[in-house]
PDB file of N, CA, C, O and CB in Angstrom:
ATOM      1  N   MET A   1      13.122  -0.473  -9.580  1.00  0.00           N
ATOM      2  CA  MET A   1      12.378   0.374  -8.668  1.00  0.00           C
ATOM      3  C   MET A   1      12.259  -0.312  -7.314  1.00  0.00           C
ATOM      4  O   MET A   1      12.417   0.337  -6.280  1.00  0.00           O
ATOM      5  CB  MET A   1      10.987   0.703  -9.238  1.00  0.00           C
ATOM      6  N   ALA A   2      11.991  -1.573  -7.300  1.00  0.00           N
ATOM      7  CA  ALA A   2      11.958  -2.401  -6.083  1.00  0.00           C
ATOM      8  C   ALA A   2      10.931  -1.941  -5.052  1.00  0.00           C
ATOM      9  O   ALA A   2       9.856  -1.457  -5.403  1.00  0.00           O
ATOM     10  CB  ALA A   2      13.317  -2.412  -5.445  1.00  0.00           C
ATOM     11  N   VAL A   3      11.273  -2.098  -3.790  1.00  0.00           N
ATOM     12  CA  VAL A   3      10.343  -1.813  -2.708  1.00  0.00           C
ATOM     13  C   VAL A   3      10.479  -0.347  -2.286  1.00  0.00           C
ATOM     14  O   VAL A   3      11.573   0.140  -2.002  1.00  0.00           O
ATOM     15  CB  VAL A   3      10.595  -2.758  -1.503  1.00  0.00           C
ATOM     16  N   LYS A   4       9.338   0.336  -2.256  1.00  0.00           N
ATOM     17  CA  LYS A   4       9.319   1.717  -1.778  1.00  0.00           C
ATOM     18  C   LYS A   4       8.652   1.714  -0.407  1.00  0.00           C
ATOM     19  O   LYS A   4       7.665   1.011  -0.194  1.00  0.00           O
ATOM     20  CB  LYS A   4       8.565   2.673  -2.785  1.00  0.00           C
ATOM     21  N   THR A   5       9.189   2.496   0.514  1.00  0.00           N
ATOM     22  CA  THR A   5       8.720   2.509   1.895  1.00  0.00           C
ATOM     23  C   THR A   5       8.258   3.907   2.286  1.00  0.00           C
ATOM     24  O   THR A   5       8.907   4.908   1.983  1.00  0.00           O
ATOM     25  CB  THR A   5       9.825   2.026   2.847  1.00  0.00           C
ATOM     26  N   TRP A   6       7.112   3.942   2.969  1.00  0.00           N
ATOM     27  CA  TRP A   6       6.581   5.169   3.562  1.00  0.00           C
ATOM     28  C   TRP A   6       6.450   4.897   5.046  1.00  0.00           C
ATOM     29  O   TRP A   6       6.108   3.786   5.451  1.00  0.00           O
ATOM     30  CB  TRP A   6       5.195   5.599   2.919  1.00  0.00           C
ATOM     31  N   GLN A   7       6.722   5.909   5.860  1.00  0.00           N
ATOM     32  CA  GLN A   7       6.677   5.692   7.300  1.00  0.00           C
ATOM     33  C   GLN A   7       6.073   6.903   8.000  1.00  0.00           C
ATOM     34  O   GLN A   7       6.342   8.052   7.649  1.00  0.00           O
ATOM     35  CB  GLN A   7       8.083   5.402   7.848  1.00  0.00           C
ATOM     36  N   SER A   8       5.252   6.608   8.997  1.00  0.00           N
ATOM     37  CA  SER A   8       4.739   7.640   9.890  1.00  0.00           C
ATOM     38  C   SER A   8       5.134   7.235  11.296  1.00  0.00           C
ATOM     39  O   SER A   8       5.870   6.265  11.477  1.00  0.00           O
ATOM     40  CB  SER A   8       3.179   7.820   9.754  1.00  0.00           C
ATOM     41  N   GLU A   9       4.662   7.955  12.279  1.00  0.00           N
ATOM     42  CA  GLU A   9       4.975   7.595  13.664  1.00  0.00           C
ATOM     43  C   GLU A   9       4.368   6.261  14.055  1.00  0.00           C
ATOM     44  O   GLU A   9       4.908   5.558  14.909  1.00  0.00           O
ATOM     45  CB  GLU A   9       4.486   8.674  14.609  1.00  0.00           C
ATOM     46  N   MET A  10       3.227   5.901  13.426  1.00  0.00           N
ATOM     47  CA  MET A  10       2.477   4.720  13.839  1.00  0.00           C
ATOM     48  C   MET A  10       2.622   3.511  12.918  1.00  0.00           C
ATOM     49  O   MET A  10       2.385   2.386  13.356  1.00  0.00           O
ATOM     50  CB  MET A  10       1.048   5.071  13.945  1.00  0.00           C
ATOM     51  N   VAL A  11       3.002   3.707  11.660  1.00  0.00           N
ATOM     52  CA  VAL A  11       2.958   2.604  10.706  1.00  0.00           C
ATOM     53  C   VAL A  11       4.032   2.770   9.637  1.00  0.00           C
ATOM     54  O   VAL A  11       4.440   3.881   9.299  1.00  0.00           O
ATOM     55  CB  VAL A  11       1.574   2.512  10.056  1.00  0.00           C
ATOM     56  N   THR A  12       4.471   1.634   9.122  1.00  0.00           N
ATOM     57  CA  THR A  12       5.360   1.596   7.963  1.00  0.00           C
ATOM     58  C   THR A  12       4.641   0.841   6.866  1.00  0.00           C
ATOM     59  O   THR A  12       4.115  -0.247   7.096  1.00  0.00           O
ATOM     60  CB  THR A  12       6.740   0.928   8.306  1.00  0.00           C
ATOM     61  N   ILE A  13       4.614   1.415   5.671  1.00  0.00           N
ATOM     62  CA  ILE A  13       3.965   0.778   4.524  1.00  0.00           C
ATOM     63  C   ILE A  13       5.018   0.544   3.452  1.00  0.00           C
ATOM     64  O   ILE A  13       5.778   1.446   3.101  1.00  0.00           O
ATOM     65  CB  ILE A  13       2.786   1.652   3.973  1.00  0.00           C
ATOM     66  N   LYS A  14       5.051  -0.681   2.936  1.00  0.00           N
ATOM     67  CA  LYS A  14       5.991  -1.046   1.872  1.00  0.00           C
ATOM     68  C   LYS A  14       5.206  -1.530   0.664  1.00  0.00           C
ATOM     69  O   LYS A  14       4.299  -2.352   0.791  1.00  0.00           O
ATOM     70  CB  LYS A  14       6.993  -2.140   2.352  1.00  0.00           C
ATOM     71  N   VAL A  15       5.559  -1.014  -0.510  1.00  0.00           N
ATOM     72  CA  VAL A  15       4.948  -1.442  -1.761  1.00  0.00           C
ATOM     73  C   VAL A  15       6.067  -1.906  -2.686  1.00  0.00           C
ATOM     74  O   VAL A  15       7.003  -1.158  -2.970  1.00  0.00           O
ATOM     75  CB  VAL A  15       4.104  -0.288  -2.415  1.00  0.00           C
ATOM     76  N   ASP A  16       5.962  -3.138  -3.150  1.00  0.00           N
ATOM     77  CA  ASP A  16       6.946  -3.684  -4.076  1.00  0.00           C
ATOM     78  C   ASP A  16       6.539  -3.285  -5.495  1.00  0.00           C
ATOM     79  O   ASP A  16       5.684  -3.928  -6.103  1.00  0.00           O
ATOM     80  CB  ASP A  16       7.058  -5.243  -3.933  1.00  0.00           C
ATOM     81  N   TYR A  17       7.145  -2.238  -6.013  1.00  0.00           N
ATOM     82  CA  TYR A  17       6.780  -1.701  -7.321  1.00  0.00           C
ATOM     83  C   TYR A  17       7.165  -2.631  -8.470  1.00  0.00           C
ATOM     84  O   TYR A  17       6.624  -2.499  -9.568  1.00  0.00           O
ATOM     85  CB  TYR A  17       7.433  -0.356  -7.521  1.00  0.00           C
ATOM     86  N   ASP A  18       8.074  -3.556  -8.244  1.00  0.00           N
ATOM     87  CA  ASP A  18       8.397  -4.532  -9.287  1.00  0.00           C
ATOM     88  C   ASP A  18       7.257  -5.532  -9.459  1.00  0.00           C
ATOM     89  O   ASP A  18       7.088  -6.092 -10.542  1.00  0.00           O
ATOM     90  CB  ASP A  18       9.706  -5.270  -8.950  1.00  0.00           C
ATOM     91  N   LYS A  19       6.480  -5.761  -8.412  1.00  0.00           N
ATOM     92  CA  LYS A  19       5.382  -6.717  -8.466  1.00  0.00           C
ATOM     93  C   LYS A  19       4.017  -6.048  -8.625  1.00  0.00           C
ATOM     94  O   LYS A  19       3.055  -6.695  -9.040  1.00  0.00           O
ATOM     95  CB  LYS A  19       5.386  -7.564  -7.222  1.00  0.00           C
ATOM     96  N   CYS A  20       3.927  -4.758  -8.299  1.00  0.00           N
ATOM     97  CA  CYS A  20       2.663  -4.029  -8.420  1.00  0.00           C
ATOM     98  C   CYS A  20       2.272  -3.935  -9.894  1.00  0.00           C
ATOM     99  O   CYS A  20       3.038  -3.434 -10.717  1.00  0.00           O
ATOM    100  CB  CYS A  20       2.776  -2.607  -7.789  1.00  0.00           C
ATOM    101  N   LYS A  21       1.083  -4.420 -10.215  1.00  0.00           N
ATOM    102  CA  LYS A  21       0.586  -4.404 -11.594  1.00  0.00           C
ATOM    103  C   LYS A  21      -0.303  -3.205 -11.876  1.00  0.00           C
ATOM    104  O   LYS A  21      -0.695  -2.977 -13.020  1.00  0.00           O
ATOM    105  CB  LYS A  21      -0.176  -5.676 -11.885  1.00  0.00           C
ATOM    106  N   GLY A  22      -0.624  -2.435 -10.838  1.00  0.00           N
ATOM    107  CA  GLY A  22      -1.453  -1.258 -11.024  1.00  0.00           C
ATOM    108  C   GLY A  22      -2.921  -1.560 -11.243  1.00  0.00           C
ATOM    109  O   GLY A  22      -3.641  -0.753 -11.831  1.00  0.00           O
ATOM    110  N   HIS A  23      -3.377  -2.727 -10.773  1.00  0.00           N
ATOM    111  CA  HIS A  23      -4.779  -3.115 -10.928  1.00  0.00           C
ATOM    112  C   HIS A  23      -5.702  -2.380  -9.966  1.00  0.00           C
ATOM    113  O   HIS A  23      -6.908  -2.310 -10.202  1.00  0.00           O
ATOM    114  CB  HIS A  23      -4.924  -4.602 -10.728  1.00  0.00           C
ATOM    115  N   GLY A  24      -5.159  -1.838  -8.896  1.00  0.00           N
ATOM    116  CA  GLY A  24      -5.964  -1.116  -7.921  1.00  0.00           C
ATOM    117  C   GLY A  24      -6.599  -1.993  -6.864  1.00  0.00           C
ATOM    118  O   GLY A  24      -7.482  -1.538  -6.137  1.00  0.00           O
ATOM    119  N   ASP A  25      -6.167  -3.255  -6.758  1.00  0.00           N
ATOM    120  CA  ASP A  25      -6.728  -4.147  -5.745  1.00  0.00           C
ATOM    121  C   ASP A  25      -6.546  -3.576  -4.337  1.00  0.00           C
ATOM    122  O   ASP A  25      -7.443  -3.679  -3.501  1.00  0.00           O
ATOM    123  CB  ASP A  25      -6.078  -5.531  -5.840  1.00  0.00           C
ATOM    124  N   CYS A  26      -5.398  -2.983  -4.083  1.00  0.00           N
ATOM    125  CA  CYS A  26      -5.139  -2.417  -2.758  1.00  0.00           C
ATOM    126  C   CYS A  26      -6.036  -1.208  -2.505  1.00  0.00           C
ATOM    127  O   CYS A  26      -6.512  -1.007  -1.387  1.00  0.00           O
ATOM    128  CB  CYS A  26      -3.657  -2.018  -2.619  1.00  0.00           C
ATOM    129  N   VAL A  27      -6.266  -0.409  -3.536  1.00  0.00           N
ATOM    130  CA  VAL A  27      -7.141   0.764  -3.411  1.00  0.00           C
ATOM    131  C   VAL A  27      -8.553   0.321  -3.053  1.00  0.00           C
ATOM    132  O   VAL A  27      -9.188   0.891  -2.166  1.00  0.00           O
ATOM    133  CB  VAL A  27      -7.152   1.589  -4.724  1.00  0.00           C
ATOM    134  N   ASP A  28      -9.040  -0.705  -3.754  1.00  0.00           N
ATOM    135  CA  ASP A  28     -10.402  -1.187  -3.560  1.00  0.00           C
ATOM    136  C   ASP A  28     -10.612  -1.941  -2.248  1.00  0.00           C
ATOM    137  O   ASP A  28     -11.698  -1.882  -1.670  1.00  0.00           O
ATOM    138  CB  ASP A  28     -10.779  -2.071  -4.699  1.00  0.00           C
ATOM    139  N   SER A  29      -9.590  -2.646  -1.776  1.00  0.00           N
ATOM    140  CA  SER A  29      -9.788  -3.522  -0.618  1.00  0.00           C
ATOM    141  C   SER A  29      -9.303  -2.946   0.708  1.00  0.00           C
ATOM    142  O   SER A  29      -9.625  -3.490   1.764  1.00  0.00           O
ATOM    143  CB  SER A  29      -9.097  -4.811  -0.857  1.00  0.00           C
ATOM    144  N   CYS A  30      -8.553  -1.882   0.679  1.00  0.00           N
ATOM    145  CA  CYS A  30      -8.018  -1.319   1.923  1.00  0.00           C
ATOM    146  C   CYS A  30      -9.135  -0.658   2.726  1.00  0.00           C
ATOM    147  O   CYS A  30      -9.750   0.298   2.253  1.00  0.00           O
ATOM    148  CB  CYS A  30      -6.895  -0.297   1.623  1.00  0.00           C
ATOM    149  N   PRO A  31      -9.407  -1.159   3.945  1.00  0.00           N
ATOM    150  CA  PRO A  31     -10.508  -0.596   4.743  1.00  0.00           C
ATOM    151  C   PRO A  31     -10.237   0.826   5.227  1.00  0.00           C
ATOM    152  O   PRO A  31     -11.173   1.549   5.569  1.00  0.00           O
ATOM    153  CB  PRO A  31     -10.779  -1.482   5.935  1.00  0.00           C
ATOM    154  N   GLY A  32      -8.982   1.232   5.262  1.00  0.00           N
ATOM    155  CA  GLY A  32      -8.644   2.577   5.721  1.00  0.00           C
ATOM    156  C   GLY A  32      -8.559   3.591   4.599  1.00  0.00           C
ATOM    157  O   GLY A  32      -8.256   4.760   4.839  1.00  0.00           O
ATOM    158  N   GLU A  33      -8.826   3.153   3.366  1.00  0.00           N
ATOM    159  CA  GLU A  33      -8.732   4.020   2.178  1.00  0.00           C
ATOM    160  C   GLU A  33      -7.383   4.740   2.140  1.00  0.00           C
ATOM    161  O   GLU A  33      -7.303   5.952   1.943  1.00  0.00           O
ATOM    162  CB  GLU A  33      -9.886   5.054   2.166  1.00  0.00           C
ATOM    163  N   VAL A  34      -6.333   3.950   2.336  1.00  0.00           N
ATOM    164  CA  VAL A  34      -4.977   4.477   2.414  1.00  0.00           C
ATOM    165  C   VAL A  34      -4.389   4.762   1.031  1.00  0.00           C
ATOM    166  O   VAL A  34      -3.623   5.712   0.873  1.00  0.00           O
ATOM    167  CB  VAL A  34      -4.087   3.502   3.160  1.00  0.00           C
ATOM    168  N   TYR A  35      -4.739   3.952   0.029  1.00  0.00           N
ATOM    169  CA  TYR A  35      -4.054   3.985  -1.262  1.00  0.00           C
ATOM    170  C   TYR A  35      -4.785   4.737  -2.353  1.00  0.00           C
ATOM    171  O   TYR A  35      -6.012   4.833  -2.365  1.00  0.00           O
ATOM    172  CB  TYR A  35      -3.814   2.610  -1.719  1.00  0.00           C
ATOM    173  N   GLU A  36      -3.982   5.273  -3.281  1.00  0.00           N
ATOM    174  CA  GLU A  36      -4.443   5.779  -4.568  1.00  0.00           C
ATOM    175  C   GLU A  36      -3.467   5.252  -5.616  1.00  0.00           C
ATOM    176  O   GLU A  36      -2.315   4.946  -5.306  1.00  0.00           O
ATOM    177  CB  GLU A  36      -4.529   7.365  -4.585  1.00  0.00           C
ATOM    178  N   LEU A  37      -3.932   5.149  -6.851  1.00  0.00           N
ATOM    179  CA  LEU A  37      -3.025   4.810  -7.940  1.00  0.00           C
ATOM    180  C   LEU A  37      -2.492   6.102  -8.539  1.00  0.00           C
ATOM    181  O   LEU A  37      -3.251   7.010  -8.878  1.00  0.00           O
ATOM    182  CB  LEU A  37      -3.735   3.941  -9.023  1.00  0.00           C
ATOM    183  N   LYS A  38      -1.178   6.165  -8.661  1.00  0.00           N
ATOM    184  CA  LYS A  38      -0.525   7.305  -9.293  1.00  0.00           C
ATOM    185  C   LYS A  38       0.495   6.755 -10.272  1.00  0.00           C
ATOM    186  O   LYS A  38       1.377   5.980  -9.902  1.00  0.00           O
ATOM    187  CB  LYS A  38       0.148   8.253  -8.237  1.00  0.00           C
ATOM    188  N   ASP A  39       0.363   7.163 -11.517  1.00  0.00           N
ATOM    189  CA  ASP A  39       1.254   6.663 -12.571  1.00  0.00           C
ATOM    190  C   ASP A  39       1.262   5.144 -12.624  1.00  0.00           C
ATOM    191  O   ASP A  39       2.294   4.532 -12.899  1.00  0.00           O
ATOM    192  CB  ASP A  39       2.674   7.179 -12.356  1.00  0.00           C
ATOM    193  N   GLY A  40       0.093   4.528 -12.357  1.00  0.00           N
ATOM    194  CA  GLY A  40      -0.053   3.085 -12.457  1.00  0.00           C
ATOM    195  C   GLY A  40       0.505   2.285 -11.301  1.00  0.00           C
ATOM    196  O   GLY A  40       0.651   1.067 -11.406  1.00  0.00           O
ATOM    197  N   LYS A  41       0.821   2.947 -10.202  1.00  0.00           N
ATOM    198  CA  LYS A  41       1.359   2.254  -9.021  1.00  0.00           C
ATOM    199  C   LYS A  41       0.622   2.713  -7.774  1.00  0.00           C
ATOM    200  O   LYS A  41       0.123   3.836  -7.711  1.00  0.00           O
ATOM    201  CB  LYS A  41       2.882   2.509  -8.871  1.00  0.00           C
ATOM    202  N   ALA A  42       0.559   1.819  -6.766  1.00  0.00           N
ATOM    203  CA  ALA A  42      -0.102   2.124  -5.500  1.00  0.00           C
ATOM    204  C   ALA A  42       0.752   3.081  -4.683  1.00  0.00           C
ATOM    205  O   ALA A  42       1.959   2.892  -4.531  1.00  0.00           O
ATOM    206  CB  ALA A  42      -0.378   0.836  -4.704  1.00  0.00           C
ATOM    207  N   VAL A  43       0.098   4.114  -4.160  1.00  0.00           N
ATOM    208  CA  VAL A  43       0.768   5.097  -3.314  1.00  0.00           C
ATOM    209  C   VAL A  43      -0.091   5.300  -2.062  1.00  0.00           C
ATOM    210  O   VAL A  43      -1.271   5.632  -2.174  1.00  0.00           O
ATOM    211  CB  VAL A  43       0.996   6.459  -4.081  1.00  0.00           C
ATOM    212  N   PRO A  44       0.482   5.107  -0.883  1.00  0.00           N
ATOM    213  CA  PRO A  44      -0.286   5.313   0.357  1.00  0.00           C
ATOM    214  C   PRO A  44      -0.372   6.802   0.681  1.00  0.00           C
ATOM    215  O   PRO A  44       0.519   7.361   1.321  1.00  0.00           O
ATOM    216  CB  PRO A  44       0.361   4.543   1.542  1.00  0.00           C
ATOM    217  N   VAL A  45      -1.445   7.432   0.238  1.00  0.00           N
ATOM    218  CA  VAL A  45      -1.601   8.877   0.422  1.00  0.00           C
ATOM    219  C   VAL A  45      -2.198   9.237   1.778  1.00  0.00           C
ATOM    220  O   VAL A  45      -2.085  10.377   2.227  1.00  0.00           O
ATOM    221  CB  VAL A  45      -2.470   9.443  -0.677  1.00  0.00           C
ATOM    222  N   ASN A  46      -2.831   8.267   2.429  1.00  0.00           N
ATOM    223  CA  ASN A  46      -3.432   8.484   3.751  1.00  0.00           C
ATOM    224  C   ASN A  46      -2.824   7.515   4.755  1.00  0.00           C
ATOM    225  O   ASN A  46      -3.548   6.746   5.388  1.00  0.00           O
ATOM    226  CB  ASN A  46      -4.975   8.312   3.697  1.00  0.00           C
ATOM    227  N   ILE A  47      -1.524   7.542   4.906  1.00  0.00           N
ATOM    228  CA  ILE A  47      -0.798   6.546   5.696  1.00  0.00           C
ATOM    229  C   ILE A  47      -1.307   6.469   7.137  1.00  0.00           C
ATOM    230  O   ILE A  47      -1.317   5.386   7.721  1.00  0.00           O
ATOM    231  CB  ILE A  47       0.690   6.866   5.694  1.00  0.00           C
ATOM    232  N   ASN A  48      -1.722   7.573   7.712  1.00  0.00           N
ATOM    233  CA  ASN A  48      -2.186   7.557   9.100  1.00  0.00           C
ATOM    234  C   ASN A  48      -3.564   6.929   9.262  1.00  0.00           C
ATOM    235  O   ASN A  48      -4.020   6.725  10.387  1.00  0.00           O
ATOM    236  CB  ASN A  48      -2.210   8.960   9.646  1.00  0.00           C
ATOM    237  N   ASP A  49      -4.232   6.620   8.155  1.00  0.00           N
ATOM    238  CA  ASP A  49      -5.537   5.953   8.213  1.00  0.00           C
ATOM    239  C   ASP A  49      -5.406   4.430   8.156  1.00  0.00           C
ATOM    240  O   ASP A  49      -6.415   3.724   8.164  1.00  0.00           O
ATOM    241  CB  ASP A  49      -6.421   6.436   7.067  1.00  0.00           C
ATOM    242  N   CYS A  50      -4.178   3.920   8.099  1.00  0.00           N
ATOM    243  CA  CYS A  50      -3.945   2.478   8.043  1.00  0.00           C
ATOM    244  C   CYS A  50      -4.494   1.836   9.317  1.00  0.00           C
ATOM    245  O   CYS A  50      -4.181   2.269  10.426  1.00  0.00           O
ATOM    246  CB  CYS A  50      -2.425   2.161   7.871  1.00  0.00           C
ATOM    247  N   VAL A  51      -5.318   0.794   9.145  1.00  0.00           N
ATOM    248  CA  VAL A  51      -5.982   0.164  10.290  1.00  0.00           C
ATOM    249  C   VAL A  51      -5.463  -1.233  10.615  1.00  0.00           C
ATOM    250  O   VAL A  51      -5.945  -1.850  11.565  1.00  0.00           O
ATOM    251  CB  VAL A  51      -7.452   0.090  10.035  1.00  0.00           C
ATOM    252  N   GLY A  52      -4.513  -1.743   9.868  1.00  0.00           N
ATOM    253  CA  GLY A  52      -4.046  -3.087  10.162  1.00  0.00           C
ATOM    254  C   GLY A  52      -3.084  -3.613   9.132  1.00  0.00           C
ATOM    255  O   GLY A  52      -2.334  -2.856   8.515  1.00  0.00           O
ATOM    256  N   TYR A  53      -3.108  -4.906   8.950  1.00  0.00           N
ATOM    257  CA  TYR A  53      -2.155  -5.592   8.086  1.00  0.00           C
ATOM    258  C   TYR A  53      -2.908  -6.410   7.064  1.00  0.00           C
ATOM    259  O   TYR A  53      -3.908  -7.054   7.381  1.00  0.00           O
ATOM    260  CB  TYR A  53      -1.204  -6.486   8.902  1.00  0.00           C
ATOM    261  N   ASP A  54      -2.426  -6.384   5.838  1.00  0.00           N
ATOM    262  CA  ASP A  54      -2.985  -7.223   4.787  1.00  0.00           C
ATOM    263  C   ASP A  54      -1.887  -7.504   3.793  1.00  0.00           C
ATOM    264  O   ASP A  54      -0.904  -6.767   3.713  1.00  0.00           O
ATOM    265  CB  ASP A  54      -4.210  -6.552   4.098  1.00  0.00           C
ATOM    266  N   TYR A  55      -2.053  -8.566   3.039  1.00  0.00           N
ATOM    267  CA  TYR A  55      -1.115  -8.879   1.974  1.00  0.00           C
ATOM    268  C   TYR A  55      -1.928  -9.241   0.758  1.00  0.00           C
ATOM    269  O   TYR A  55      -2.652 -10.237   0.759  1.00  0.00           O
ATOM    270  CB  TYR A  55      -0.139 -10.031   2.374  1.00  0.00           C
ATOM    271  N   LEU A  56      -1.814  -8.440  -0.275  1.00  0.00           N
ATOM    272  CA  LEU A  56      -2.570  -8.652  -1.502  1.00  0.00           C
ATOM    273  C   LEU A  56      -1.673  -9.366  -2.501  1.00  0.00           C
ATOM    274  O   LEU A  56      -0.708  -8.788  -3.000  1.00  0.00           O
ATOM    275  CB  LEU A  56      -3.099  -7.305  -2.085  1.00  0.00           C
ATOM    276  N   GLY A  57      -1.990 -10.610  -2.788  1.00  0.00           N
ATOM    277  CA  GLY A  57      -1.137 -11.435  -3.627  1.00  0.00           C
ATOM    278  C   GLY A  57      -0.861 -10.876  -5.013  1.00  0.00           C
ATOM    279  O   GLY A  57       0.260 -10.996  -5.508  1.00  0.00           O
ATOM    280  N   ASP A  58      -1.856 -10.268  -5.652  1.00  0.00           N
ATOM    281  CA  ASP A  58      -1.640  -9.765  -7.005  1.00  0.00           C
ATOM    282  C   ASP A  58      -0.716  -8.557  -7.040  1.00  0.00           C
ATOM    283  O   ASP A  58       0.135  -8.452  -7.922  1.00  0.00           O
ATOM    284  CB  ASP A  58      -2.958  -9.408  -7.635  1.00  0.00           C
ATOM    285  N   THR A  59      -0.875  -7.660  -6.103  1.00  0.00           N
ATOM    286  CA  THR A  59      -0.067  -6.439  -6.132  1.00  0.00           C
ATOM    287  C   THR A  59       1.130  -6.530  -5.194  1.00  0.00           C
ATOM    288  O   THR A  59       2.027  -5.689  -5.238  1.00  0.00           O
ATOM    289  CB  THR A  59      -0.921  -5.234  -5.762  1.00  0.00           C
ATOM    290  N   HIS A  60       1.138  -7.546  -4.353  1.00  0.00           N
ATOM    291  CA  HIS A  60       2.225  -7.711  -3.372  1.00  0.00           C
ATOM    292  C   HIS A  60       2.406  -6.443  -2.567  1.00  0.00           C
ATOM    293  O   HIS A  60       3.524  -5.960  -2.384  1.00  0.00           O
ATOM    294  CB  HIS A  60       3.546  -8.085  -4.072  1.00  0.00           C
ATOM    295  N   THR A  61       1.313  -5.918  -2.097  1.00  0.00           N
ATOM    296  CA  THR A  61       1.310  -4.713  -1.293  1.00  0.00           C
ATOM    297  C   THR A  61       1.174  -5.100   0.163  1.00  0.00           C
ATOM    298  O   THR A  61       0.397  -5.989   0.512  1.00  0.00           O
ATOM    299  CB  THR A  61       0.178  -3.758  -1.720  1.00  0.00           C
ATOM    300  N   ARG A  62       1.912  -4.450   0.987  1.00  0.00           N
ATOM    301  CA  ARG A  62       1.937  -4.804   2.395  1.00  0.00           C
ATOM    302  C   ARG A  62       1.683  -3.552   3.226  1.00  0.00           C
ATOM    303  O   ARG A  62       2.349  -2.533   3.047  1.00  0.00           O
ATOM    304  CB  ARG A  62       3.286  -5.461   2.781  1.00  0.00           C
ATOM    305  N   PHE A  63       0.718  -3.636   4.133  1.00  0.00           N
ATOM    306  CA  PHE A  63       0.564  -2.556   5.084  1.00  0.00           C
ATOM    307  C   PHE A  63       0.512  -3.144   6.489  1.00  0.00           C
ATOM    308  O   PHE A  63      -0.508  -3.693   6.905  1.00  0.00           O
ATOM    309  CB  PHE A  63      -0.706  -1.721   4.779  1.00  0.00           C
ATOM    310  N   PRO A  64       1.639  -3.022   7.225  1.00  0.00           N
ATOM    311  CA  PRO A  64       1.785  -3.652   8.540  1.00  0.00           C
ATOM    312  C   PRO A  64       0.920  -3.016   9.620  1.00  0.00           C
ATOM    313  O   PRO A  64       0.501  -1.863   9.521  1.00  0.00           O
ATOM    314  CB  PRO A  64       3.219  -3.597   8.966  1.00  0.00           C
ATOM    315  N   ALA A  65       0.672  -3.804  10.642  1.00  0.00           N
ATOM    316  CA  ALA A  65      -0.088  -3.320  11.798  1.00  0.00           C
ATOM    317  C   ALA A  65       0.729  -2.289  12.565  1.00  0.00           C
ATOM    318  O   ALA A  65       1.957  -2.253  12.489  1.00  0.00           O
ATOM    319  CB  ALA A  65      -0.482  -4.493  12.726  1.00  0.00           C
ATOM    320  N   ARG A  66       0.031  -1.479  13.281  1.00  0.00           N
ATOM    321  CA  ARG A  66       0.700  -0.435  14.093  1.00  0.00           C
ATOM    322  C   ARG A  66       1.400  -1.052  15.264  1.00  0.00           C
ATOM    323  O   ARG A  66       2.016  -0.343  16.059  1.00  0.00           O
ATOM    324  CB  ARG A  66      -0.303   0.617  14.586  1.00  0.00           C
TER     325      ARG A  66
END
């Protein structure tokens, strides 16, 4: 499955599904409430609400700055 990418005009979000454990760390810690878990994987459902960059070691989720 590897890395899945979502893109809007302002931001690109990449989630490494091989490393995502589905714990929901990104859902809980994302200040923009960008993520939801779907089928045990992180999905950026509110991509335009992304407010910055973070790297979550357990889920290896990346949401780059605008």
